[in-house]
N, C-alpha and C positions, 0 to 999 in steps of 0.2 A: 284639665290641665294636669290630673293627675299622671295621666295615662302617657302625657307626652313631656314632663315632670318640667313643664310652664311655671315661670314666677309671677308673669305679667300676660294678660291677654287685650290686645287693643280692637275695638271696635269700630271700625272707621266709614265714617260717613263720607263719601266722595264731593257730593256737591254740596255747597251752601243752601238751606232753605230759603234766605230773604238774603238780598246783597247787603245790608247792614249790620248783618248777624254778629254779635260781639263771638272771638273765639275763646271759649270757655271749656277746657273739659270736663268731663263729669264722672268722678270716682265712684267703685261701689264702697261699701261699709271697711271692707278689708285692704283696700288701694288694688287689689290684684287686677281687677278689670275696672279699665280704662276707654272712657266713649270719647270718640273725637269727633267733633260737630261738623269739620268738612274739611277738605285739603283743596277745594276750589272755591273761589269765590269771584264775581264780578268777573267771567269770564278768564279768571287767571290762577297757575297756581298759587297758594297761601306760603308765602315765605313763613309766616308766624306759626302755622300749623308744620311744617317742616322743619323750622328750627327745634321746634316743643318736641317730635318725633324722635330726632338725631339726637337730643339729650336727652329723652327718656332711652335710646336701645344702647347707648355707650355707658 
């Protein structure tokens, strides 16, 4: 993060591991690393995941 002067890093899982998994991002202790549990669930793109990413990136 230091080399590229990043304030946040996202670790994004593409597919949900279960069809009923709740979208719940996981934050590191300092909130600089954010794990996104999935982008796709039930064979479609999750609008909730996209909305969250767009909000965080702006």
